[in-house]
N, C-alpha and C positions, 0 to 999 in steps of 0.2 A: 440859660444855665448850660454850661458845657458838660460833655460826657464825663470828664475827669474831675470836675469841680467838687471839692470837699474830700477827695480821696487822698490817703496818705501812703507813703512807701512802706512796704513790709520789712525793709531792711534797716532804714534809718529814721523812719517816721516823718520824713520830709514831705512837703507839699508836692503833689503831682499836678503838672500843668499840661494842657494839650499843645502839641507842636507838630510840625511836619518835619520828618527826619529822612535821611538817606540810609539805605540798608544794603549791605553787601553780603552775599551768601555764596557758598560753594555748593553747587548742585551737579551731581554726576561728574565730578572731576573738573568742572568749569565754574568760573566765577560769574555771578550776575550782580548787577547793581540796580536797585530799585529806588527811584527818586520820589520825594514828596509823600512819604508814607505817614498817615496820621498815627500818632502815638501819644501816650501819656509819659512824660519825662519828669523824674524826681528832681526838684530844685536842689536837694541836698547832695545826693550821691550820683545822680545821672542815670539811674536804672530806668530802662525803657519798658513800658507796658503797652500791649496791643489788644484791641478789642477782637472778639471772636470773628466778626465779619471781615476785619482787616487781615487776620491770619489766614482765613479761607481764600481771600483774594491773592495774598502772597503765595500760597500753595499753588493755586491755579496758574499764576503767572510763572512760577518756577518749573512747573510741569509742562510748560510750552503751550498752554491753552490760549495764551494771548501772544500776539506778535510783538516783538521788541520794537520800541520807537526808533532805535538806532543801535549800531554796534561800533565799538572803538577798539583799536589795537593797543595793547598794553605791553610796554617793554618789561622783560624779566631779566634780572641780574642774579648771578651766583657769586658768592665770596669764598 
């Protein structure tokens, strides 16, 4: 039995399924990208849900307590 099995979305009542997702966040003026984050994703509307231990790991990661696997240069354009 998976962590999200039997759970329904609070917004559309859709079924929530466990998936690995990518997450981008802006932290102290810089963007970070976290790959393979375990999440519950609503099959109806796509809302993402995260377990408390996953949120704690995300916070520790974005506060610099973990070393990044790699860094990439991202081009920025203005219109």
